[in-house]
C-alpha positions in Angstrom: 23.1 -5.2 -38.9 22.4 -2.0 -36.9 20.6 -1.2 -33.7 20.5 1.5 -31.0 20.2 0.6 -27.3 20.4 2.6 -24.0 23.9 2.4 -22.5 22.9 2.1 -18.9 20.3 -0.6 -19.6 22.8 -2.6 -21.7 25.5 -2.2 -19.1 23.2 -3.5 -16.3 22.1 -6.5 -18.3 25.6 -7.4 -19.4 26.8 -7.2 -15.9 24.1 -9.5 -14.8 24.8 -12.0 -17.6 28.5 -11.9 -16.8 27.8 -13.6 -13.5 27.4 -16.9 -15.3 30.7 -16.7 -17.3 33.8 -18.3 -15.7 37.0 -16.3 -15.5 38.8 -19.3 -17.2 37.0 -21.4 -19.8 38.2 -24.6 -21.6 36.1 -23.6 -24.6 37.4 -20.2 -26.0 34.0 -19.1 -27.4 32.6 -19.0 -23.8 34.8 -16.0 -23.0 32.3 -14.1 -25.1 28.7 -12.9 -25.0 26.4 -14.0 -27.8 24.4 -11.1 -29.2 21.3 -11.9 -31.2 19.1 -9.2 -32.8 15.5 -10.4 -33.0 13.2 -7.6 -34.3 13.1 -4.9 -31.6 14.7 -7.1 -28.9 18.4 -7.7 -28.4 19.1 -11.1 -26.8 22.4 -11.4 -24.9 23.6 -14.9 -23.8 26.4 -16.0 -21.5 27.4 -19.5 -20.6 29.9 -21.7 -18.7 28.7 -24.8 -20.7 26.6 -26.0 -17.7 24.6 -22.8 -17.0 23.3 -20.4 -19.6 21.9 -17.0 -18.8 19.9 -15.1 -21.4 18.9 -11.4 -21.1 16.3 -9.6 -23.2 16.9 -5.9 -23.9 14.5 -3.6 -25.9 16.3 -1.6 -28.6 15.3 1.9 -29.8 15.7 1.1 -33.5 17.1 -1.8 -35.5 18.0 -2.7 -39.1 18.6 -6.3 -40.1 19.1 -9.3 -37.8 21.8 -11.8 -37.0 24.1 -13.2 -34.4 27.7 -12.3 -33.3 29.9 -12.9 -30.3 32.0 -10.4 -28.5 34.6 -10.7 -25.7 33.0 -10.2 -22.2 35.7 -8.1 -20.8 36.1 -5.9 -23.9 32.4 -5.0 -24.1 31.9 -4.5 -20.4 35.0 -2.3 -20.0 34.0 -0.3 -23.1 30.5 0.7 -22.1 30.4 0.7 -18.3 31.6 4.3 -17.9 29.6 5.7 -20.8 26.9 8.2 -19.6 23.2 7.5 -19.9 22.7 7.8 -23.7 22.0 5.8 -26.8 24.7 3.5 -28.2 24.6 2.9 -31.9 25.9 -0.6 -32.9 27.0 -1.2 -36.5 28.1 -4.8 -37.3 29.7 -5.9 -40.6 28.0 -9.2 -41.3 31.0 -10.3 -43.4 33.9 -10.0 -40.9 32.0 -9.2 -37.7 33.7 -5.9 -37.2 31.8 -4.0 -34.5 31.6 -0.3 -34.4 29.9 1.3 -31.3 29.2 5.0 -31.5 28.2 7.3 -28.7 27.9 11.0 -28.2 31.6 11.9 -28.1 33.4 9.0 -29.6 33.3 5.4 -30.7 34.7 1.9 -30.0 35.8 -0.4 -32.8 36.8 -4.1 -32.5 36.3 -7.5 -34.1 33.7 -10.0 -33.0 33.2 -13.7 -33.7 30.6 -15.6 -35.8 27.8 -16.2 -33.4 27.1 -19.7 -34.9 30.2 -21.0 -32.9 28.4 -20.4 -29.6 26.9 -23.5 -28.0 23.1 -23.8 -28.6 20.6 -24.6 -25.9 17.5 -25.1 -28.1 16.5 -28.6 -27.0 13.1 -28.8 -25.2 12.4 -32.1 -23.6 8.9 -33.4 -24.0 8.5 -34.4 -20.3 8.7 -31.5 -18.0 7.5 -30.4 -14.6 6.1 -26.9 -14.8 5.5 -24.4 -12.0 4.5 -20.7 -11.8 6.0 -19.3 -8.6 6.2 -16.0 -6.8 9.6 -14.6 -7.6 9.9 -13.0 -4.2 9.0 -16.2 -2.3 11.4 -18.3 -4.4 14.2 -15.8 -3.8 13.7 -15.7 -0.1 13.5 -19.5 0.1 16.8 -19.9 -1.7 18.3 -17.2 0.5 17.4 -19.1 3.7 19.0 -22.4 2.5 22.0 -21.6 0.2 24.4 -20.8 3.0 24.2 -24.4 4.4 25.1 -26.3 1.2 28.4 -28.1 1.0 31.3 -26.4 -0.7 33.6 -29.4 -0.9 33.0 -32.1 -3.5 33.5 -35.1 -1.3 29.7 -35.4 -1.4 28.6 -33.8 -4.7 24.9 -34.5 -4.0 25.1 -32.0 -1.1 26.5 -29.2 -3.2 23.1 -27.8 -4.0 19.7 -26.9 -2.6 17.0 -29.6 -2.7 13.6 -28.4 -3.9 11.1 -31.0 -2.6 7.7 -30.2 -4.1 4.6 -31.0 -2.1 1.0 -30.4 -3.0 0.6 -27.3 -0.8 4.2 -26.3 -0.2 7.8 -26.5 -1.4 10.5 -27.6 1.0 14.0 -26.2 0.5 16.8 -28.1 2.1 20.6 -27.3 2.3 23.2 -29.3 4.2 26.9 -29.8 4.4 26.5 -32.7 7.0 27.6 -30.3 9.9 24.5 -28.1 9.6 21.1 -28.6 7.9 18.4 -26.1 6.9 14.8 -27.1 6.2 12.7 -24.2 5.0 9.1 -25.0 4.3 7.3 -22.4 2.2 3.5 -22.9 2.2 3.2 -19.7 0.1 4.5 -21.7 -2.9 2.0 -24.2 -4.3 3.4 -27.4 -5.8 0.1 -28.3 -7.5 0.4 -30.9 -10.2 4.2 -31.1 -9.7 3.7 -32.6 -6.2 5.9 -35.6 -5.6 8.8 -34.3 -7.8 12.1 -32.9 -6.5 15.3 -31.6 -7.9 18.7 -30.4 -6.6 19.7 -27.0 -7.8 23.5 -26.4 -7.7 25.0 -23.5 -5.7 26.0 -21.4 -8.7 22.6 -21.1 -10.4 21.1 -20.5 -6.9 23.4 -17.5 -6.4 22.6 -16.2 -9.9 18.9 -16.5 -9.2 19.3 -14.6 -6.0 20.9 -11.7 -7.8 18.3 -11.6 -10.6 14.9 -12.5 -9.2 12.7 -9.4 -8.6 11.4 -9.1 -5.0 8.1 -7.3 -6.0 5.0 -9.0 -4.7 3.4 -9.4 -8.1 6.5 -10.7 -10.0 6.4 -14.4 -11.0 8.9 -16.8 -12.5 8.2 -19.8 -14.7 10.1 -23.0 -13.7 10.4 -25.9 -16.1 12.3 -29.0 -14.8 13.2 -32.2 -16.6 15.5 -35.1 -15.7 18.6 -33.2 -16.8 18.1 -29.5 -16.2 15.9 -26.6 -15.3 14.7 -23.3 -16.8 13.8 -20.2 -14.8 12.0 -17.7 -16.9 11.2 -14.1 -15.9 10.3 -11.1 -18.0 13.9 -10.0 -18.6 16.0 -13.2 -18.0 16.1 -16.9 -18.7 18.4 -19.1 -16.7 19.1 -22.6 -18.0 21.1 -24.9 -15.7 22.0 -28.5 -15.2 20.8 -30.2 -12.0 22.7 -32.4 -9.6 21.8 -36.0 -10.4 21.3 -38.5 -7.5 19.1 -39.1 -4.5 19.2 -36.6 -1.7 19.5 -38.1 1.8 16.3 -38.4 3.8 16.6 -35.0 5.6 13.8 -35.6 8.0 15.4 -38.7 9.4 18.4 -36.7 10.8 16.2 -34.1 12.6 15.8 -35.1 16.3 12.1 -35.6 17.1 12.5 -35.3 20.9 14.8 -32.6 22.2 13.2 -31.8 25.5 15.3 -28.9 26.7 14.3 -25.5 25.3 16.3 -22.2 25.4 14.8 -18.9 24.4 17.4 -16.2 23.9 17.8 -12.8 22.2 19.4 -13.6 18.8 21.7 -10.6 18.6 22.9 -11.0 22.2 23.9 -14.6 21.6 25.3 -13.9 18.1 27.6 -11.0 19.3 28.7 -13.0 22.4 29.7 -16.0 20.2 31.6 -13.6 17.9 33.5 -12.2 20.8 34.3 -15.4 22.6 35.3 -17.1 19.3 38.4 -14.8 19.0 40.2 -17.0 21.5 38.9 -20.4 20.2 41.3 -23.1 19.1 41.9 -24.1 15.5 38.7 -26.2 15.5 36.6 -23.2 16.5 35.1 -24.9 19.6 32.9 -22.7 21.7 31.4 -24.4 24.8 27.8 -23.7 25.8 27.6 -24.2 29.6 23.9 -24.1 30.4 22.5 -23.1 33.7 19.1 -21.8 34.8 18.3 -18.8 32.7 21.9 -18.4 31.6 24.3 -19.6 28.9 28.0 -19.3 29.8 30.0 -19.3 26.6 33.6 -20.4 26.9 36.6 -20.8 24.6 40.3 -21.4 24.9 43.5 -22.1 22.9 45.9 -24.0 25.1 48.8 -23.6 22.6 48.4 -19.8 22.7 47.4 -19.5 26.3 44.3 -17.5 25.5 40.7 -17.9 26.7 37.4 -16.1 27.0 34.1 -16.4 28.8 30.9 -14.5 28.6 27.4 -15.0 30.1 24.2 -14.4 28.1 20.8 -14.2 29.8 18.2 -16.5 28.4 15.0 -18.4 29.4 16.1 -22.0 30.4 14.8 -24.3 33.0 16.3 -27.6 32.0 19.2 -29.6 33.4 22.7 -28.2 33.5 24.5 -29.2 30.4 27.8 -28.6 28.6 27.7 -28.8 24.9 30.1 -27.6 22.2 29.4 -26.0 18.8 31.7 -24.7 16.1 31.8 -20.9 16.3 31.7 -20.1 12.6 28.8 -22.5 12.0 26.9 -21.1 15.0 27.3 -17.6 13.7 26.0 -18.7 10.2 23.0 -20.3 11.8 22.1 -17.3 14.0 22.5 -15.0 11.0 20.1 -17.1 9.0 17.3 -16.6 11.4 15.2 -13.4 10.8 13.6 -13.0 14.2 14.6 -11.1 17.3 14.5 -14.2 19.5 15.8 -17.8 18.9 14.3 -21.0 20.2 17.0 -23.7 20.7 16.0 -27.3 21.4 18.6 -29.7 22.9 18.6 -33.3 24.0 22.1 -34.1 25.2 25.7 -33.1 24.4 26.0 -35.7 21.7 22.7 -34.9 19.9 22.2 -32.1 17.3 20.8 -28.8 18.4 17.8 -27.5 16.6 17.3 -23.7 16.1 14.1 -22.0 15.2 12.9 -18.4 15.1 10.7 -17.9 18.1 7.9 -16.6 15.9 7.7 -18.2 12.4 6.6 -15.9 9.6 3.1 -16.6 8.1 3.2 -19.5 5.7 6.8 -20.4 6.4 8.6 -22.7 8.8 12.4 -22.5 9.3 14.4 -25.1 11.1 18.2 -25.2 11.3 20.1 -28.2 12.7 23.6 -27.9 14.0 25.8 -30.8 14.9 27.8 -30.5 18.2 31.5 -30.9 18.6 33.3 -33.3 20.9 34.5 -31.4 24.0 
């Protein structure tokens, strides 16, 4: 089997596929890429046994066809510094010896029979199918991924919920301390309305690194009761989903928080960062609310440190002292892509709800943050 492929294109696609491969695998073959030559297309597959990423790469010429596996680190290290030129692969079908020639030299090492690589050929009969804007899907995941749980005490929360409505898709992420609900009316659920699935954090991160952000780019989504496929022109991601029922996210969002604060996002963000330097181990920052002012306070009694800063805002409600975790507050403010933030509060024991002052067309972002005991 022989083929020629551009070095820079191959390196870029291999780097992308390597994101799905774990540094340590219980199955040795998963330390390798699977190469399959199919006519004038080279198909490269990587897997961690739960997620599989497939890249399609056009070749300049080819002879024969077949499958072989090659160590991820070997092949990446070998070609990543080769200048932009054609690489000529020559694979011995008997012992899978791989010879890669380029302008001033060659690499030579032994591969593995590609038939040992796990197959992902099964196609369930019952699937939910969607055709979505790649840009809108990427931005929706980007707004919610930061909020998912990272500890497995509640596995159901370790992914992004995709709740499909007839005229929108709602994306939800939560770790029980904070919750993001991002409603995207630019994504049409259509016939898939009423279905939902929970996409784990790892495939979410992979999609964010792969999905093109051009307005015309689209991605096919196929979902069944076990997994999902995301198919673009160059890549296919196959992943398992998180099984279980996601909590009723709307029920935890306060319906009546009467006190509203409008504040410059960057001013509040930078003030929280500064004040948090002297916060205690729990990261408590107190928000002392007065007319048109937020007085931020923190202290660490053990270290005899404290800080205070006042941020101007628009506020006409009752005076209130409420505490939030500094790190989570910074995450929330970073997730809002507007110059001004609207914060709705009820009392010091009730969750605060953060919004961009002006929502983008066709989108609605809501971020809930639980208070801390002062």
